[in-house]
N, C-alpha and C positions, 0 to 999 in steps of 0.2 A: 420472684424471679431473681438470682442474686447475679451481679455484674461486678465481676473483679478486673480490673486493668491492670495490666503490667506496662511500665513506663521503663523505656532502655535508652540510653544515650551509646551506640557503640564509638567506641576510639576513643571515649569521653576525655582522659588525660593529654592525647596527643592532638586532638581537638583544640583544645585547651590553649595546648601551646602554641600551633598555629594560629590561633584567635591573637595569642598575647604578642605573639614575632609574624606580622606579616608576612615578612620575607620567606615565610617557611609554607607559607598556604599552596596546595597544588604539588607539594612535593610530599617526598616519602619521611616521615618523622618516626623515631622510634624511643620510647619513654624505658628506661632500664632502673634497676636497681640492685644492689650489693647485698649478696647475703649468703651466707655458710663460705665465703671466698671467691663467690663466683659473681658473674653481673647477668641478671635476668630480665627478659622484656615482661614490664606490665602494661605496656600500650603500644599501641601501632597504629598511624594512619591508615586511611583507607589505601592511599598509594602502596606504602610500604605491605600492606596486606595483601595488597595486587600480585605482590611481587613474592609472596611465599612467607614474610614476617608473621607471626603468629604471638599471644601470649602465652608465656612459659618457656620458650627457647633462651638459649643462652644469648648474650649479646654477640659473641664471637660467630654463631649462626645466622643471627640476624644480618650481620656485615658479609654474608657469603650469600644469601639470597639479596639483598637490597644493597651493594655496595656505595650506592650512593647516597644511601641515608642519613641523614642527620640525629645522632645519638645524644640525646639529652638525661641527665639524671632527672629524678623525681623531682617534684616540688610538690609534697604532700600539704602543704599549706595553702597555697592556691587550689589544690583538688579540692582539697575539704571545703573551702570556701564557697568554690563554686558550686559545690555538689548540694550544701545548704541553702543556697539560692533556687535553686533547683526545687529542693524538698519543700520549701518555704511556699513556692507558688503550689505546688501539686496540694499544699496539704489546706490550703484555701477552699478545695473543692470535696473534700471528704475527711473527717477527722480520723479515719480508718485508714492511715497512710503505713506502709511497712517499708523501710530503707532495705535494701540490700545490697550492702556496698557503697560505693561513690556513685555507680552510674546507674542504678533500677531501684526499683521502687514498686511494691504491689497496692493498689489503692483498692478499698471494697466502696461500690458507689450504691451496694442497693439501700434502697429507700432516700436517696439523696434526690429523684429524678424532680421531684415536687420544688426542690432547692435550685436545683441547677440547669433541667432540664434532662434529656436523654442522655445516659453514657457516651454515645457517641459524640455528640454535641459536645460533653462536657469533655471528653479526650481531646477533642478539636479545639476548642479555647485552650486549653491547658498546654498544648503542643503550640499553639501559637504563640502563647506570654513567654515559654520557655526561650522560642527561638526568638523574640523582641528583647528579652530582658538578660538573655544569657548570652545566645548568638549561635546557639547549637541546634539541629534538629534531634527531636525526641520520636523512637521509634514506640509504637503502643499495640499492645495485644488485649484483645478483649475473649472474655468468656465466663464459664461461670464456675470454671475455676482456677486455683493458680498454677497449676502443672499446664495446663492448655493455654492460658493466658502468656505464659511465659514462652512456651515454645513460637507462639503466633509472635510475640515481640520480637524474638531471635530470629526469624525468616525474614521480616519485614525491611524493606531499604529505610533509610534513615527518613525521618519525617513521614513516615507513613501509618497507617493504622490498619490494623487488620483483626477482623471480629468473626470467631467460630461460634455459629449459631446453635442453641440448646440442639441437642441430640446427634451434630454434626461431628461429635470431639472424634470419635473413634476414626471417622474415615480421614478427618485430619490428619491424626497423630499417627496413625499406622504407615505411612508411605517415610515419613521424617527418619532421616539418621539421626542416632542415641546422641548425638553433640547436642543438637536441639532441645534437650530435656534440661533441666534446671541442674547444675552442678556438676554437669558432664563436660570435663575439659578434653583437650587433642590424648592425654596419657590414658585418662579412662576409656575414651572410645576405641582405642586400640584393643 
């Protein structure tokens, strides 16, 4: 049976800034990037998201949703370095690791249980290592397909793991909003 895990660090860039600048912990943080003459949100902390800020909106709109938010410019070097540390940790558990941007990766654990144990135990161990070595909670979705594992990781709370059993995929996916499918952002959802 296939074992596909989808590792996802929600609010990755904003959380890294909160770790780097402890005075921002627990406060709304918005990371922005200038493109085509406009500044866009690339990451928002949980606190900013709770006020309505989401990736892809302009910084002007983010300021309206969260007037008390700290807006910071992107620091791609910091984010890339931290992402590499996370992916290095994950690669210790399977040679079949496929990064998807800075904050997510698919891992195929099919056939690896004799080396690392059952997929759930492997996911838990990897989550603990990322939390210990990087300081961030990782959400994990487990299923027999990438699509379902990605949706499961997207609805998990930070640091949780959700396994969708074989045969329960349709029941799991059917009630979900389309935004939980891989590659569907808020614009496409509309």
